[in-house]
N, C-alpha and C positions, 0 to 999 in steps of 0.2 A: 391510539399508537401502540398500546400494550400489545393489540390484536395484530398490528401488523410488525413489531418486533418476534413475537410467536411467531408466525410465520414463515418470518426471514430465517428464523434459527430450526424449525421445523423442516426448512428446505437442505436447509447444511446438513441435519442430522439424518433425517429419514432415508434418504437414498443410499448410507452406509449398513443400516439398521436393515433395509430390506435384504441386500445385497450378502451380509452373514446370514442373515435366517436361510437364507437360499442354498449357500456355503454348505452349511452345515447339517443340512438335510439330503444333498446330495453328494460333493466331493472331499466335502471336509467334514464328516460327523464329529459332534460334540453331544455330551451328555445333554438333556432337556432341560435340568434344572441351571446347567450353565448360560445356555441361551435363555431362560426367564431373567437370569440378573442383569444380562447384557441388556437385554429389554428395558428392565426397571431401570439399570443404570444410565441407560440413553434418554428414559425419560425424565432424570434428573438432571441432566445433562444441556436436555430442551429447554426446562424449565429455567436452568441456572443460566444459559445464553441470552435467553427473553428478558429474564431481570437486571443481568448483566447490563446490556446493549441498552435498555430502557433506562437504566441507571446513570449510566454514561451521557446520554445526550442532557440528562438534567443535573450531571453536576462536573466527571471530568471534561467535558469537552468549555463548559463554561469556565470553569478553574483555570485549563489551559488558555484559552482565549485569553481571559484578564490578565495572568502572571505574563504572557509573552508581551503583552500591550504594556505594563507597567514598568517589565525590565527595559523596554526599548527609554521608555519616557525618563528614567533615571537620569540619562545621558551618563553613566559613570560606567568605562569599560569594565574597569577590574572589578564593579559589584557585579557587573552582568556577567562576567567570567566565573565568578565562585559561586552565585546563587544557579549559575545553568550547569554547573558541575554537581552539586548538590540535588537539583529535582532531577538528571539523569539518573543519578544512585538511587534516591528515594523511589522513582518510579518503576526500575527497574527490577528491585527489592519485592516490589508490589504483583510482579508480575509471575502469572499464577505457573504459565507452559514452562519457565525456568524452571521454578523448582520441581516441576514433572520431571524435566530433563536429569536435574539433578541427583534426584532421589534415585537413577537407573545406573548410576556409575559408582562401581565398590571401589573401596582402596583410595578415593578421594574424597577428605569432609565436602559435605552439601555445603559448607559455609566459605569455604574457600572458594569453590566453583560460583558461587552468587557475588560474591564481594570481586571476584576478578573479571566477571560478567560487568557487575554495576559498576565498577572504574571506568572499564572499556566504553557504556554507554555514558556516563558523566563526559569525559573529555571528547568524546563523539558528539555531544550534545554542544557542548563549548563551541568546539570546530564549525558546528553547523551554523549556529547564532553571529559567531564571528563573518562567516562566507557572509551571509545573508546582510550583513550592518557592511561590510565592506565591498560587497557586489562581486566575489570572486566565482568565476565560473565553475559550477559542481564537478564539469570533469574533469578539472586541473586535479580536486581534491583527492574525486575517486582513484585515478591514476596512481596518486602518489600513493595511496592509501593500499588500495591493493597491490601494488610492487613491495610494500612494504611485507604485506602479509604472504605473498609469494616466495621470499627473500626467508622469512622466518620460519614457513613451511617446513625448508632444506634442513632446519637445526631442531625444531622438536621432537618429539617422542614421537614413533609410528602410530602407537595406541591413543594417542594425545590428537593427533593431527586432524580425524574425522569428526571430533569433539569440538574442536575450535573453530572449527567450519560451521558444526551444525547451531552451534552458540547464536550465532548471529541470526538466523533464519528463527530458532524459538525463541530468543530475547522479543523480537519484535511480534509479541503477541495481542491477545484484546485489551490490555490496558495500554500497553505503550505506544500502540498507532494510532487512538482516537488522539489522546493526549498529547504527543509531540505533534501530530498534526495540527490540534489545537493551538497551539504555542506557535508554531509555524505561522498561523492566519493571524494570532495576535500580534506577531512580530513584524510582517509584512502589510498589516493594516495601516500601520505608522506612516509607509512610505506610499507615496500616490504616483509613483512613476512606472513606467510600461514595463519593467520587469519586475514588479511587484507580484506579478500574479506568479510567474516562474519560481520566486523565493520562496514563495507559501509551498512548494514541494520539494523534496531532497530531502529533508530534515531525517526521515525514515532511513534513508539509502545509508546516511553517514553513521545511524545509530545500527545498523547491519553490520558494518565493517568493522566499526570499532572492537568491540565484543571479540571479534576474529580474532584481532593484531593480541590483545591482553590475553587472551585464553592459550595462545601460540605463545606468547612468553612462558604461562603457568606449564605447559607442558615440557619444559627444560627442566622442571625441577619435580614435576609427580608424574607419578605411571599408574594408571588405575589395574587393579587386580582382579583376579575370579571372573565368574561369568554373573549371569544376571543378576539384578536384586530381585526382579519380579515372581511371583509365586500365582499358580490359579489357585481361590478358594476352593475350598470341597464345599457345596451344599446340596443339601437333599430335601429342605422344604420352605415354606415361607417363612416360617419363624429363624431359619438360619439366613436369608437372607435380611429380614429387620435387622437381627442382633448383627449383622455384618453393617448395615449403615450407621446402626444407634452408635457402636464401640467408634467407628471413624468421624462421628460429626462434632464431636467436640473438640477432637485434635485438628480439622480442620478449621473451625470458627475460631480457635486461636491465632492459628497459622495466619487465616486471612485479617484478623482484627490487627495483628502486629505489622503484617505487610502494608495497611492502608493507613495506619497512625502517622507515618513520616510525611506522607504527601497531604493527611488533612490538617497536619503542625503548620506546614509551610502555607497553605493556603491561609489559614486562621492569623500568621503572621505578616501576610501583605494585607489581609483584610484588615488589622490592628494600625498599621504604618502606613500603608499607601492604595489601598482600594476603596476603602469605605462603602463597598456597596448596602443597600437598602435592605431592611428587615425581610421582605418579601423574598428576594432575591438569595438572601442566606438561608431562607426556609426552605427554598426550592432546591438551595443547591443541597442542603442536608439531608430532605428527602431521596432524593437521586443518591445520595454517598449509600442512605440505607438499602435502596435496591441495589447497586452497585457489589453492598457488601453480601447482602442473601443470594445474589444471583453468582458470585464467585463460592462461596461455601457449598451450594449446590454441584457446580461446575466442577470442585475438586473432587466433592463425594462421587459425583456416579463418572469421573474418568478414572479416579485411582481403584474405585472400587470393583467395575466392573469393565469399562472402556479396556484399560492396561492391558488387565491379564487375558481377556477373550482374546483382543489384538495377537497377544502373544501365542497365545495356545492356537489362533487360527492360520499363523505364519509356520508354525513348525508342523500341524498334521497337513497341510497343503503341499507343503516339502518329501515330507513323507510317505504319502500318499500315491501322488501324483508327479512327484520328480520338478526340476526347474522349469520347464517350458511353462508349467500349467500357472507355479506361482510368478512368474515373470506377466503372464498375458492377465492374471487376477489384477495384480500390483497395478497394472495400467489401467485398466476397468476402474479400479478405486480411485486412483490419480484424477482420472477424468471426472467422474463424479462431484469428488471432494471441491474441484475447484470451481467446476458449472454450477454448484451449489453455494459455495460461500457469499455469505452477503455483503461482504464489501466488495469483492469483483463488480456486484450489480452497479454500485457506485461508482467504480475504475469505468468501467462501461460507457455509463450516461456521459462520464466526465471526458472522459476522451471524444466522444461524437459530438459533445458542445462545441469543445475546442479546435477541432477539425471540422467544425460548420457541415456533418455528415460526409465528410472523405472518407472517414473510416468509421464505418458501422458499429452499433454494438454489438450485433449478431454474428459479426465476421471476427470481431476482435474474443467473442467469448468461444467463439470455437477453437482460435488459435490457441487460445490462454489455456482452453482444457485438453487439446492436445498436446501442446508443450509440456503440461504437467505429467499429464499420461507418461508422455517419453522418460520423462526426468524419474519416476514412480519406477517404470521398467528398467532405466540404467539401473537404479539404486539395487533392485533385486538383482539386478546382472553382477552386479559385483559381491553381492551376499554368497552367490554361487559360485565366482571365479576369485574372487581377493583381491580383485582389481583396486590399486589407490586411487583413491577420492581427486587427487591431484591431475590424474588424467581426464579428468571432466572438467573441474572448477578453474585451472588453469587456461585453457585453448576457451570456454564459454567465455569466462570474464575476460580473457583478450580480447575476442572475439568482440563482444558487447562495448566495451571501451573503444575499441577502433569505429564503431560505428556512432559515437558520439562526436567526431569531427563531421558527420556530413547529416544528419537527422538534427531538427530544430531543438533548440534548448530543453524548450519545454517538455519536449518526450523523454530526452533524456531525463529528467527529474522526477517524471511521472512514471517511466521505466522502471528506474532505481528502485522507487518505492514501492511497485507492483510485486515485487518478488516479497515484500513485509505481507502484504493483503493475499497472497496467494499462499503463504505458507502460514493459515489461521490454522485457528483450536485443534482441528484433527489432524493436523501433519505429526505433532508431535506427541496427542494422546492418543493415536490410533497405527498411522502408517510406521511410526517408529518403532513401536510393539510388535506390529506384524513383520519386521523386518531382522528386529533381535530376536523372534521364538523362529524364524527360519534361518538364521546363523547358526543358534545354539544346536538346532535338529541336524545340521550338517556339520559340526564341529568345528565351524570357523571360530576367527577371532570378533567376537561382537562390537570390542570398541574401533579396530582398523575398519572392519567392513559392512556391521548394521549401521553404523551410526555414521550420517552425512547424507542421509535421506531427506531431510526437511532443507539441508545445503542444495541440493540439487532442485526440490521443490522450488526454491526461492532463486534459482538462477534464470531458469527457461522463459517464465514471465518477462524477465528484463531483457532477452534477446527477442521475445515474440514482439514486444511494444517498441522495441527500437524498428524493426523490420518494417511492422506497420508506420513509425515514423519515415523510414525510409521512402516507403511506399508514397505516405502523403508529401513528402518533401520532391519527389519527382513526379507526380502528377502535379502538384502548383506552380512547378518550373514548367511542365508543358504548356498547362494553361496561361502561362503566362507569355508564351512564344507565340501562342496561338492567336493572341488578342490581334485583331486589325487595327492599325494606328494611320487614322486619316493623314492623306498626303497635304503639305504645307501651300496654299497659294497664295499670291498675291492679295492684298484687298484691293477691292475694286468698288467704285463708289459709281451709280450712274443714276444719274437724274435727268429724266425725258421731260423736264419743263423748266420753265424759267421762273424766278423767284419776283421779278421784276413785271411791273403793271398787268399782274394777272388779276383780272375780272371774275372769271368766270362763277357762274352761281350752280350752288348743289339745293339737291331738294333739303329743305330741313336748314339751309345753313345761309349766312349773309354773306354774298358778294365784296369783295375789297380787293387793294392793293396788299399783297405780304409785307407786313413789319420784319423788323431783325429779330424779336422775340418769337415770333412763328416759325422763322428759321433754324431757330435755335431748339423748338420743340419738335422740328423734323429729327433733326440730326441724333437728338435724345432717344427718339423714339425707333430710331434706325440701328441703334447702337444695342437697345435692349432686345429686338423684337428679330435682327437682321433680315425678315422682309416685311414691309410697310405699306399701306396706301395712303397716298396723303391728295384728297380731293380726286378721288379716282385716277389717278396717275402711278404706275406702278414702280417703286424704286427697290432695287436690290443690292444688297453688300455681300460679301464675303469676308468677312473678320478673320478669318481663321489665322492668318499671321498675327494679326494684334492679340488674339487671345495665347497665342504660344509666346509672345512677349511677354505679357503682364499676366499671366495666369488665368 
């Protein structure tokens, strides 16, 4: 199991590592010790993602399922609303990608951004739970929420606009996605109706739009200032690299402990008053929590020590040495490989292939998602170079995606809007955003208006891609139904080519004699079941199509 997780995390990170090494020795030269720092950090990130994903399967997912089902079983709406909000806030505070993004914004306290985003997720999770309980179509809520976000975008500060739209994709990271999906499964498992499968999806999509709305409101009161908070560390030896990691280890250990504590406390309360799980399961969850803790510490250590600064430097060098066209092309290549190697995308592709019974293949969908995210990153780099507003892309994009909800199956809508969170995985906030920030500073642009928004675009294109696949599936299904051959309804005809009375023929192995009333009934029963039978060597033919049309 651990080896499988190692393989998944390696496939996520290694393509980016290879690309960075190739660029650093060709068109974007960097000092050798910076490259070594990046490689060591990449190893830490791989180990961190491996341990974290392994721990999530043992702890966060079971906790989410147990809490989700326990919430519904209480049957108390007010309690469900309050606890859903608290859980949403707690899991957002624990999200490492959010801490990474908040640390890159000068002029606004990290706490303000984290609390604002957490409140948005808490409110969104309440709405998601109520939607499932009352079976409200997801498309209605999404249309309402995105309409509010579009209106608020006209009033928030220009520099905060991109940060707000970025916060949704960043928040739905490695802790949020598995935990909330598990909550949805636990919630939907209580119901056994035909919509329970659809309702197990869609929670993530609301947790993505919720923080966008709250941070847009924050943008009316706060304005980021200055340039990027990132710097490239100066290292000239293995000792410098070791010292760098050692100096940050205690900081991230404390940060992860504080982040996970509220979630563990919530589970403990549920265990005492509601769940009462067996000791064996408690020990398993406890062990998984330790793996999750160690994985998050290594992840944050590798990301902040090497990934962010090297991504930042790479963006700057690419633009200065090669110009905008190369920057856009390299960004597209990075985007393609990031989503192609994202472990959660593997799960999503298999899921859609199973739901559509092979009508939408995992291979074709994988290519579609990779191309879509490549276009996203290319557009993000175009924004860096030209200064185009993010709204020119997100408003038409989401309007188109929301319009498609009226013509695609509901299950596709739920999966599609969740897929944005799946595609904007750990590498989006930890490598591609610093890449855009470095390029923006190199050109003298406003990093908050121009560079931020890359994760928002990465979260957008998978939504459109999957909706289009859903549209193709709907068209194929409709065409297949039309092409079905419906047999014509004919009159019921029963031809009996013999007389029941005074029949005394003998057959081999049978006793000859008159046919009694019971024998007549047996003949009719046999005809009704087989439609074509033989009785005493005589052919009896019946067409029961009309009778079947009436009786089903």
